[in-house]
matplotlib code that plots the C-alpha trace (Angstrom):
import matplotlib.pyplot as plt

x = [-5.1, -6.8, -5.1, -6.6, -3.4, -4.3, -2.5, -3.4, -2.5, -0.1, 2.8, 5.1, 7.7, 9.2, 12.4, 13.0, 9.7, 9.5, 6.1, 4.8, 1.6, -0.5, -3.8, -6.9, -9.6, -10.1, -8.5, -4.9, -3.3, -0.1, 1.8, 4.7, 7.4, 8.3, 4.9, 5.8, 2.9, 0.2, -1.6, -4.1, -7.8, -8.9, -7.6, -5.5, -7.0, -9.8, -10.5, -14.1, -16.3, -16.3, -12.6, -9.7, -6.1, -3.8, -0.6, 1.1, 4.3, 5.8, 6.7, 10.4, 10.4, 8.1, 5.5, 2.7, 1.5, 0.2, -2.4, -3.9, -7.2, -9.4, -13.2, -14.5, -17.4, -16.0, -12.2, -11.7, -8.5, -8.1, -5.2, -5.1, -2.4, -2.6, -0.5, 1.3, 1.8, -1.7, -3.5, -5.6, -6.2, -3.9, -5.3, -7.1, -7.8, -11.0, -11.5, -8.4, -7.4, -8.4, -7.4, -4.2, -1.5, 1.3, 2.2, 5.5, 6.5, 8.7, 10.2]
y = [0.4, -2.8, -4.7, -2.5, -0.7, 2.8, 5.8, 4.8, 1.1, -0.3, -2.5, -5.1, -7.0, -10.4, -10.8, -14.4, -15.5, -12.8, -11.8, -8.3, -8.0, -4.9, -3.6, -2.2, -1.2, -4.1, -6.7, -8.0, -9.3, -11.3, -10.2, -12.3, -9.9, -12.7, -12.7, -10.0, -7.7, -10.3, -8.9, -11.1, -10.5, -12.2, -11.3, -13.7, -12.2, -9.8, -7.8, -7.1, -4.9, -1.3, -1.3, 0.1, -1.3, 1.6, -0.2, -3.6, -5.2, -8.7, -10.6, -11.5, -14.8, -13.5, -16.1, -13.6, -10.5, -8.1, -5.6, -2.5, -1.2, 1.8, 1.6, 3.9, 4.9, 5.2, 5.5, 2.7, 0.8, -3.0, -5.4, -8.7, -11.3, -13.6, -16.7, -16.7, -20.5, -21.8, -18.6, -18.3, -15.6, -16.3, -13.7, -10.4, -7.5, -5.7, -2.0, -2.1, 1.6, 4.9, 5.8, 3.9, 6.0, 3.5, -0.1, -1.6, -5.2, -5.7, -9.0]
z = [2.4, 1.2, 4.0, 6.6, 7.6, 8.7, 10.0, 13.6, 13.2, 15.8, 14.6, 16.2, 14.3, 15.1, 13.1, 14.0, 12.4, 9.6, 10.9, 11.5, 13.6, 12.9, 14.2, 12.5, 14.9, 17.3, 15.0, 14.8, 11.6, 11.0, 7.8, 6.5, 5.2, 2.8, 1.2, -1.3, -0.4, 0.1, 3.1, 5.1, 4.8, 8.0, 11.5, 13.6, 16.8, 17.7, 20.8, 21.8, 19.7, 20.7, 21.6, 19.6, 19.9, 21.0, 21.9, 21.5, 22.8, 22.8, 26.0, 26.6, 24.7, 21.9, 22.7, 23.6, 22.0, 24.7, 23.5, 25.1, 24.0, 24.8, 24.7, 22.0, 24.3, 27.8, 27.1, 29.7, 29.0, 28.8, 28.3, 26.5, 25.9, 22.9, 22.7, 19.3, 19.3, 19.9, 18.7, 21.8, 24.4, 27.4, 29.8, 30.0, 32.3, 31.2, 32.1, 34.3, 33.8, 32.3, 28.8, 27.7, 26.0, 26.0, 27.0, 28.2, 29.1, 32.1, 33.0]

ax = plt.figure().add_subplot(projection="3d")
ax.plot(x, y, z, "-o")
ax.set_aspect("equal")
plt.show()
């Protein structure tokens, strides 16, 4: 609980790097499974305020974390892609759909 993991947190694991990305509200954290329970206190990435992360998926080569959010006010869905190598936003589509219920990556 102190790490911000909640019942509605989204989780994606990357076995090749021993990292697990998890969400809390609009923030994304990277947790090393080798850290023996030392959860991060600052997020690696954040989506805009007023949005909640509802789904996450990795692209085919595990270089980008693709995240879907819903606006807490309007339930409009947005999609963001974060580059896991340079820790920057790669691309985004704001208010691209109605309420997001799931996300899938297709090559």
